[in-house]
C-alpha positions as CSV (number, residue, x, y, z in Angstrom):
1,X,10.1,-19.9,-17.8
2,X,10.4,-16.5,-16.2
3,X,8.3,-15.0,-19.0
4,X,5.4,-17.2,-18.0
5,X,5.5,-16.0,-14.4
6,X,5.9,-12.3,-15.2
7,X,2.1,-11.7,-15.8
8,X,1.2,-13.4,-12.6
9,X,3.8,-11.4,-10.7
10,X,2.4,-8.1,-12.2
11,X,-1.1,-9.1,-11.2
12,X,-0.1,-9.9,-7.7
13,X,1.8,-6.6,-7.3
14,X,-1.2,-4.6,-8.7
15,X,-3.5,-6.4,-6.3
16,X,-1.2,-5.5,-3.3
17,X,-1.1,-1.9,-4.5
18,X,-4.9,-1.7,-4.8
19,X,-5.4,-3.4,-1.4
20,X,-3.1,-0.8,0.2
21,X,-5.0,2.1,-1.4
22,X,-8.3,0.6,-0.2
23,X,-6.9,0.1,3.3
24,X,-5.7,3.7,3.5
25,X,-9.1,5.0,2.3
26,X,-11.1,2.9,4.8
27,X,-9.0,4.0,7.9
28,X,-9.8,7.0,10.0
29,X,-7.2,9.8,9.8
30,X,-6.3,9.5,13.5
31,X,-5.6,5.8,13.3
32,X,-2.3,6.0,11.4
33,X,0.9,5.4,13.4
34,X,2.9,7.9,11.3
35,X,1.6,10.7,9.1
36,X,-1.9,11.1,7.9
37,X,-4.3,9.7,5.3
38,X,-3.7,12.1,2.5
39,X,0.1,11.8,2.8
40,X,0.0,8.0,2.7
41,X,-2.4,8.0,-0.2
42,X,-0.1,10.3,-2.2
43,X,3.1,8.3,-1.4
44,X,1.5,5.0,-2.3
45,X,0.0,6.3,-5.6
46,X,3.1,8.3,-6.7
47,X,5.9,5.9,-5.6
48,X,4.3,2.5,-5.2
49,X,7.5,0.4,-5.0
50,X,8.6,2.4,-2.0
51,X,5.2,3.6,-0.6
52,X,3.5,0.2,-0.3
53,X,6.2,-1.5,1.8
54,X,6.6,1.7,3.9
55,X,2.9,1.9,4.6
56,X,2.7,-1.7,5.8
57,X,5.8,-1.4,8.0
58,X,5.5,2.1,9.6
59,X,2.2,3.6,8.5
60,X,-0.6,1.1,8.8
61,X,-2.7,1.2,12.0
62,X,-1.9,-1.5,14.5
63,X,-4.5,-4.3,14.9
64,X,-6.4,-4.0,18.2
């Protein structure tokens, strides 16, 4: 049963990773709450399992 869900889980995780990268690229550098665009992009690409949740919790710009 778990082996049938594994490909779906992988696709969902890749989609969240890609969505995060797109969000970082589309934002202005001054809009980030912590750090800057280049740092967040490197963190998310190099360490995605840590970088993606950290970006959405502390780095993403707040909604206006």
